[in-house]
C-alpha positions in Angstrom: -4.0 -7.3 -6.5 -2.5 -9.2 -9.4 0.5 -11.2 -8.0 3.4 -12.0 -10.1 5.2 -15.4 -9.9 6.2 -16.4 -6.4 9.6 -14.9 -5.4 12.5 -16.4 -3.7 14.1 -13.1 -2.7 14.2 -12.5 1.0 11.3 -10.4 2.3 13.6 -7.8 3.8 15.3 -7.3 0.4 12.0 -6.8 -1.4 10.6 -4.5 1.2 13.8 -2.4 1.2 13.6 -2.0 -2.6 9.9 -1.2 -2.5 10.4 1.4 0.3 12.7 3.3 -2.0 9.5 4.6 -3.5 6.8 6.7 -1.8 5.1 3.8 0.0 4.5 0.1 0.2 1.4 -1.9 1.1 2.4 -4.7 3.4 -0.1 -7.7 3.6 0.0 -9.2 7.0 -1.5 -12.3 8.7 -2.4 -10.8 12.1 -2.8 -14.2 13.7 1.0 -14.9 13.7 2.7 -14.8 17.1 4.2 -11.5 18.1 2.2 -9.4 15.6 1.0 -6.2 17.4 -1.8 -4.3 15.7 -4.7 -2.2 17.0 -7.2 -4.6 18.7 -9.9 -3.9 16.0 -7.6 -5.5 13.4 -6.5 -8.6 15.4 -9.5 -10.8 14.3 -9.1 -10.1 10.6 -8.0 -12.8 8.1 -5.5 -10.4 6.6 -4.5 -6.8 7.2 -2.9 -4.4 4.8 -0.6 -1.7 6.3 0.7 1.3 4.3 4.3 2.0 5.2 6.7 4.7 4.2 10.0 6.0 5.3 8.5 9.5 4.8 5.8 9.1 7.4 6.1 11.3 10.5 6.0 8.4 13.1 8.8 6.0 14.1 9.9 3.4 11.5 12.4 0.7 11.8 13.1 -2.5 9.8 15.7 -4.9 11.2 16.5 -8.5 10.4 13.4 -10.0 12.0 10.6 -7.4 12.0 9.2 -4.0 11.1 8.2 -1.6 13.8 6.2 1.5 12.8 4.0 4.1 14.4 1.0 4.3 12.2 -2.2 6.4 12.4 -5.5 4.6 13.0 -8.5 6.9 13.5 -6.2 9.9 14.2 -4.2 8.1 16.9 -0.8 6.5 16.6 -0.3 2.9 17.4 3.1 1.1 17.4 2.7 -1.8 15.1 5.2 -4.7 15.2 5.2 -7.1 12.3 7.6 -10.0 12.2 8.7 -10.9 8.7 7.1 -14.4 9.1 3.7 -12.6 9.3 4.1 -10.8 6.0 2.7 -12.9 3.1 2.9 -10.2 0.4 3.5 -6.6 -0.5 2.6 -4.1 -3.2 4.6 -1.1 -4.2 3.2 2.3 -5.3 3.3 1.2 -9.0 1.1 -1.8 -8.3 3.9 -4.4 -8.5 3.0 -7.2 -6.1 5.0 -10.0 -4.5 3.6 -13.0 -2.6 5.4 -15.5 -0.5 3.2 -18.6 -0.7 4.9 -20.2 2.3 3.5 -17.4 4.5 -0.1 -17.5 3.2 -3.0 -19.5 4.6 -5.8 -21.1 2.7 -8.1 -18.4 4.0 -5.9 -15.7 2.6 -5.6 -17.5 -0.7 -9.4 -17.8 -0.9 -9.9 -14.1 -0.1 -7.4 -13.2 -2.9 -9.1 -15.5 -5.4 -12.6 -14.1 -4.5 -11.6 -10.4 -4.8 -12.3 -8.9 -8.2 -9.4 -7.5 -10.2 -9.2 -3.8 -9.6 -8.6 -1.8 -12.8 -5.9 0.8 -12.6 -7.3 4.3 -12.3 -6.4 6.7 -15.1 -5.4 10.2 -14.1 -8.2 12.7 -14.8 -7.7 14.5 -18.1 -5.9 17.8 -17.8 -8.0 20.9 -18.2 -7.0 23.0 -21.2 -6.5 26.6 -20.4 -8.1 29.0 -22.8 -5.6 31.6 -24.0 -7.5 34.9 -24.1 -4.5 37.1 -24.3 -5.3 38.5 -20.9 -8.8 39.6 -21.8 -11.8 38.1 -20.1 -13.7 35.6 -22.3 -17.1 36.7 -23.3 -20.1 35.4 -25.2 -20.5 38.7 -27.1 -19.0 39.0 -30.6 -17.4 42.2 -31.8 -19.1 43.4 -35.0 -17.3 46.0 -37.2 
């Protein structure tokens, strides 16, 4: 993730704007009070959740937190993420925002240690051979 300059815009405003697209990756410090995530994620330094208003499960964002039913291993879990636990987010186009006041030195070290991920190019489109409806063949017609 390549962060841009720290932002002063409120988290809710940025997340609302990012959620206008298909999805947003929300980077969470799971150790903040009142964060509710599946037990296997609670001991992580940071957790990234993929959120979308288009997901099938429940989704709500109010003035203090995000509540969303997310799938983990084929089972839904109701995640509760207070805004104070969100230290960054990334939209579907790769635009990232970090709120430094919400990060920890552990998270900053993990960001610094991770290699820059190159953007994947879409695979080249296959060209369709126009054969005029006839089946292509390796035989040549000789007159």
